[in-house]
C-alpha positions, 0 to 999 in steps of 0.5 A: 593803406597806400590806396586810401591815402588822401591828398595831404602835405608831404612833410619832411620826407618830400614824398607826395601822396600821389606818388605813394598811391601810384607806386603802391603795388611796387612799394607796399611790401617793402614798406610793410617790411620796413614798418614791421622791422621798425616796430619789432626792433624798437627803432624809429627812423630819424626822418619820421621824427622830424616835422615842419612847423607851419603857423596857421592863423587863429584869427582873421587878421593875425598881428602877433605870434599868439594869433597863430597856432603851430601845426606839425607836418610829419612825413607821410610814411610816419603818419601811416605807421602812426595811424596803423598803431592807433587803429590797431592797438590804441583805440581797442585798448581805450575801449576796454581800459584796465581798472583804475583808468576811465575814459568814459568822459573823454571825447577827444582822441577816440574813434567816436569822439569829437568836439561836437560829441563833447558839446552834446554831452554837456548840453545833455547834462545841463538839460538833465540837471535843469529838469530837477533844479532851477539853476545850473552852473557851468565852469569852463576852463581853457588849458592853454598849452596844456599839451606842453605841460604834460608830464610824459613819464606819468602819461607813459605810466598810464599808457603802460597799463593799457593792453597793448603789446610791449613792442608797440608801447616801446615803439611809441615811447621811442618815437617821443 
């Protein structure tokens, strides 16, 4: 994982990516031990939970606070563990969801999902409907700040239904 790191912001940890890549042969084993211990005992280092919030303009000439979107920059080591959790446990669990959970229409936060995939799906649906109907109505809703209004207890209840190991589930809930 260290060898494949791409140049990115260092975050609160202050460890630059180039340092982690160069020192990978020496620090890979101790980091793996740290990561595995963190997961097995269900403890997330406080430094991994901290983030620098950077405002990024949404429009060419921002003039008010709502013209910016916040980007959270966490420590590189935190992102490494998160990426491993997602690729090793979350993505496979989403591909074979338990009864009652259906992710077929979800395009985001999946390995093959994207906004482009969502647009292609909508376009295909509209074209299919137009082959048998003269009109198609499309309603678009913008859930501004939708993530801020997520009921985390409901999210974790659905998340617990996925086939992931208990220690992974516990680590993720503790990370929250």
